[in-house]
SEMI-735274 format. One record per residue (C-alpha): x, y, z negated; residue number from 1; residue in three letters. Coordinates in steps of 0.25 Angstrom, whole numbers, plus 5000, padded with zeros to 4 digits. Layout:
! residues N
 east north   up  nr rest
    X     Y    Z NUM  Ala
...
END
This chain:
! residues 218
 east north   up  nr rest
 5000  5000 5000   1  Met
 5006  5013 5004   2  Glu
 5008  5024 4994   3  Arg
 4999  5036 4995   4  Ala
 5007  5049 4998   5  Ile
 5005  5060 4988   6  Ser
 5002  5074 4990   7  Gln
 5015  5078 4985   8  Ser
 5022  5069 4994   9  Glu
 5014  5075 5006  10  Arg
 5018  5089 5002  11  Glu
 5033  5085 5001  12  Glu
 5032  5078 5015  13  Asp
 5025  5091 5020  14  Ser
 5036  5100 5014  15  Asp
 5047  5091 5020  16  Arg
 5041  5092 5034  17  Ile
 5040  5107 5032  18  Ile
 5054  5109 5027  19  Leu
 5059  5100 5039  20  Glu
 5051  5108 5049  21  Leu
 5056  5122 5043  22  Leu
 5070  5117 5044  23  Asn
 5068  5113 5059  24  Ser
 5061  5126 5062  25  Val
 5073  5133 5056  26  Glu
 5083  5125 5064  27  Gln
 5076  5127 5077  28  Asp
 5062  5132 5078  29  Gly
 5062  5132 5093  30  Ala
 5061  5117 5094  31  Arg
 5048  5110 5098  32  Ser
 5038  5104 5088  33  Gln
 5042  5090 5094  34  Arg
 5056  5092 5090  35  His
 5052  5096 5076  36  Phe
 5044  5083 5075  37  Ala
 5056  5075 5079  38  Ala
 5065  5082 5070  39  Glu
 5056  5080 5058  40  Leu
 5051  5067 5061  41  Gly
 5036  5070 5061  42  Ile
 5025  5071 5071  43  Ala
 5024  5082 5081  44  Leu
 5010  5086 5076  45  Gly
 5015  5086 5061  46  Leu
 5026  5096 5066  47  Val
 5015  5105 5072  48  Asn
 5007  5104 5060  49  Ala
 5018  5108 5051  50  Tyr
 5023  5119 5060  51  Leu
 5009  5125 5060  52  Asn
 5009  5124 5045  53  Arg
 5022  5131 5043  54  Cys
 5018  5142 5053  55  Ile
 5005  5144 5045  56  Lys
 5013  5145 5032  57  Lys
 5022  5156 5038  58  Gly
 5034  5147 5038  59  Leu
 5036  5146 5053  60  Val
 5033  5155 5064  61  Lys
 5031  5151 5079  62  Ala
 5035  5159 5091  63  Ser
 5032  5155 5106  64  Gln
 5044  5149 5113  65  Ala
 5047  5144 5127  66  Pro
 5041  5132 5133  67  Ala
 5028  5134 5126  68  Arg
 5034  5131 5112  69  Arg
 5036  5138 5099  70  Tyr
 5048  5142 5091  71  Ala
 5046  5141 5076  72  Tyr
 5053  5150 5066  73  Tyr
 5054  5150 5051  74  Leu
 5048  5162 5044  75  Thr
 5055  5168 5031  76  Pro
 5044  5160 5024  77  Gln
 5048  5148 5031  78  Gly
 5063  5149 5027  79  Phe
 5058  5151 5013  80  Ala
 5049  5138 5013  81  Glu
 5060  5130 5020  82  Lys
 5070  5134 5008  83  Ser
 5059  5131 4998  84  Arg
 5056  5117 5004  85  Leu
 5071  5114 5006  86  Thr
 5073  5117 4991  87  Val
 5061  5108 4987  88  Glu
 5066  5097 4996  89  Tyr
 5080  5097 4991  90  Leu
 5077  5098 4976  91  Ser
 5067  5086 4977  92  Ser
 5077  5078 4985  93  Ser
 5086  5068 4979  94  Phe
 5096  5071 4990  95  Gly
 5097  5085 4985  96  Phe
 5105  5081 4973  97  Phe
 5115  5073 4981  98  Arg
 5116  5084 4991  99  Lys
 5117  5095 4980 100  Ala
 5128  5087 4973 101  Lys
 5136  5085 4985 102  Ala
 5135  5100 4988 103  Asp
 5139  5104 4974 104  Cys
 5151  5095 4974 105  Ile
 5155  5101 4988 106  His
 5154  5115 4983 107  Val
 5162  5112 4970 108  Phe
 5173  5107 4979 109  Glu
 5173  5120 4987 110  Ile
 5173  5128 4974 111  Ala
 5186  5120 4970 112  Lys
 5192  5123 4983 113  Gln
 5189  5137 4982 114  Arg
 5194  5137 4967 115  Asn
 5180  5141 4962 116  Leu
 5180  5135 4948 117  Lys
 5169  5142 4941 118  Arg
 5156  5143 4948 119  Leu
 5142  5148 4946 120  Ala
 5130  5142 4952 121  Leu
 5120  5151 4959 122  Leu
 5106  5147 4958 123  Gly
 5098  5138 4949 124  Ile
 5094  5125 4957 125  Ser
 5095  5110 4957 126  Asp
 5108  5112 4965 127  Leu
 5114  5121 4954 128  Ala
 5111  5109 4944 129  Glu
 5118  5099 4953 130  Ile
 5130  5109 4955 131  Ala
 5131  5109 4939 132  Ala
 5131  5094 4939 133  Ile
 5142  5093 4950 134  Cys
 5150  5104 4943 135  Ala
 5152  5095 4931 136  Ile
 5161  5085 4940 137  Glu
 5169  5097 4947 138  Ser
 5179  5106 4942 139  Asp
 5170  5118 4944 140  Ile
 5164  5126 4932 141  Ala
 5150  5131 4934 142  Leu
 5148  5144 4925 143  Val
 5134  5148 4927 144  Ala
 5122  5148 4936 145  Val
 5118  5161 4943 146  Val
 5103  5163 4945 147  Asp
 5092  5173 4943 148  Ser
 5083  5164 4935 149  Ser
 5088  5168 4921 150  Arg
 5087  5153 4917 151  Leu
 5098  5154 4907 152  Gly
 5105  5141 4909 153  Arg
 5105  5130 4920 154  Phe
 5112  5117 4920 155  Val
 5120  5122 4908 156  Gly
 5125  5135 4915 157  Leu
 5121  5149 4912 158  Ser
 5112  5156 4922 159  Val
 5115  5170 4925 160  Val
 5108  5180 4935 161  Glu
 5120  5184 4942 162  Asp
 5135  5183 4943 163  Phe
 5137  5196 4935 164  Ala
 5131  5188 4923 165  Ser
 5141  5177 4923 166  Leu
 5148  5175 4910 167  Asp
 5160  5168 4916 168  Glu
 5168  5170 4929 169  Pro
 5165  5161 4941 170  Ile
 5173  5159 4954 171  Asp
 5161  5156 4963 172  Gly
 5146  5152 4964 173  Val
 5139  5140 4969 174  Ile
 5125  5143 4975 175  Val
 5115  5133 4970 176  Thr
 5102  5141 4973 177  Ala
 5095  5132 4984 178  Leu
 5086  5144 4989 179  Met
 5090  5158 4993 180  Leu
 5083  5168 4985 181  Ser
 5086  5183 4984 182  Pro
 5092  5182 4971 183  Ser
 5101  5170 4975 184  Ile
 5105  5177 4988 185  Gly
 5109  5189 4980 186  Ala
 5117  5181 4970 187  Leu
 5124  5173 4981 188  Val
 5128  5187 4987 189  Gln
 5133  5191 4974 190  Gln
 5141  5179 4972 191  Ala
 5148  5180 4986 192  Arg
 5151  5195 4983 193  Gln
 5156  5192 4969 194  Arg
 5164  5179 4971 195  Phe
 5166  5178 4986 196  Gly
 5159  5170 4997 197  Pro
 5168  5158 4995 198  Glu
 5165  5157 4980 199  Ala
 5150  5156 4983 200  Val
 5147  5141 4986 201  Leu
 5135  5135 4993 202  Leu
 5131  5121 4992 203  Pro
 5125  5116 5006 204  Glu
 5111  5115 4999 205  Leu
 5112  5130 4997 206  Val
 5109  5138 5010 207  Asp
 5110  5153 5008 208  Leu
 5114  5156 5023 209  Arg
 5106  5167 5029 210  Pro
 5096  5162 5040 211  Arg
 5095  5168 5054 212  Lys
 5080  5168 5055 213  Arg
 5073  5167 5068 214  Lys
 5062  5178 5070 215  Val
 5049  5172 5075 216  Ala
 5042  5180 5086 217  Ala
 5029  5187 5081 218  Pro
END
């Protein structure tokens, strides 16, 4: 007897399809719906339904393209939703821990090569917690967490609002915020100015690169 699929499982599957579709549109929105269907491994009719859903929610815009086709573009709301779904997916995935651990070990090796021995974490997240665990097995000392949350302490480290509030000197920073917010963006810029770009380390899971957004036709 087959197990009934719960409502939460349906919602998770729907979110996964939307995330994969938003990723595909971001990479190349000029491709056909048939191409999207093949890439996502779902039926063509389902791609059409999800694209229409994303358009109605304001996540995607469509403009007329040659050969009686449409080109699809992510809206600013679409970029934000993609980031939110990515974080939810990674945070709930067992693979996130393995990837995050490998990322942190790699970043600590880079820090050693650059003679960065005392570091602060920038951003409270699951990644920050894993970084704190990995630091125990390295020669890197974590001094504090920089985050605007005013949490007080996190994984045994004091939490401060900015780098000027640090009680101890540091050599550099590991960015552990998984989502770019105005406050995190400002702190990253502050860190680069204060310690130099080479002393601000980003695990692969963290993507703070500016995006070249395509503008949809009105």
